[in-house]
Phi, psi and omega in degrees: 000112178285151184223146174223138178253149174231122183216169182151184179285169177300147174062034176251003178099012183302306184294321178299314179294318180299316180292325177295319178295316180300312181298317182294320178292321177297320179297334178274002176095008181272148168276130187235130172251162181217149174228133176239125177271117186256110179264076180215114183295343180273352182274133172223139180285348176224163183254127179303131180097346178290165181297320179293324176298320180295324178296319178293320179298330179284347176123355179288134180201115002277177177239128175267117177256106184256124176254188179287334187241338177204181181213160179222139174257113190255126180248146173228120354283178180298132181288157174276167184307312181302325180289326179296325185300330182295338184263001185251139178220097184207172176280325183226149174233123176254120184247125174257118184102208181051059184305325185269005180293152182270084179195160177295147185220154169254127179264124176259130185213151177269330186211173182296325179301319179294321178298312182297331181279323189256344187297140173212171187291354176274353181285124178256347180196158180232139179217186183105190184301331181299338182293348178285339185233354184225138182252336176202159179216116182050048179068010176260129183292140174253118191232135176279110183292340181285325184249344184221046185297322182301329178293321176294316180301314179297323178296317179296315180297328181282320191265333186289153178215171180304132186299137177287162186296347181060038185287151173294124181305332180287340180261330184213113167219040186298333180275355180096003181207165176281165176300324180297313179292325177298319177301313179300315182295322178296315181295329181268004178077015180268350180209168177241155181302324182288356176287347178294116183288327188300315184245008178247341182225043181297133173273345177213141179229144180228132174239138177240117184063029180086355181258124180298141179255127178285127182234124181291155185307320180301315181288324175304310181296324179296312177300311185300311182295322180293314181295316180297321179298321179288317181296325183298338181274355179273137184290134175076016181252134176259103184289353179280347178279164176298140182244131178237127180234132177235126179248121180283151175289166183300330185269357180287000000 
């Protein structure tokens, strides 16, 4: 799943640009998912006192709230970005917000001051009101999404890659760098997406309900060594061969 981020201050065109990207990708035949990071203390995904809220208060987590026209999967507490990724299955992911996420991004800004404050090496393009007076910033193109959107789209199609696992650096730096630094290196041509050890060279893989589970190398090795140690005690078994284990759910 390729990913592109759009971030910046309020009222700089983030949501407008994000929706334009989603529409353009859909028109090309891609399945598109989206995540919006909402920094508003008054926002709640559920309403206190509602029936779904009462189910969560009783201890259910998550809670699926299904209506006549749409549905919401409600988590307590709110999951972090890496946890959200497990629930998404699409060709593209458009993320609004999450400035520190490890993925290519478009920065929307009104003025040079906002660019200087928010700019980082994961930015592949800049848009917003500043595009009326600035054409580039540190070799990064500044593009008006209102009049030259196709240029932004082409930039996204060229630069975006399958989203990295967004792993906690304390749990996974098997490639020798964080996901954030790996993103920078990929964009600068110093690394390739397949250099990510976590999801390209797994020694063990686990799927739950058909969805792959991201496992950091330390836990992979722990699972692998434990299983091999147990298998080695079985008569007539060669533990050097590939091992496949399937555990049925309680209701199977």
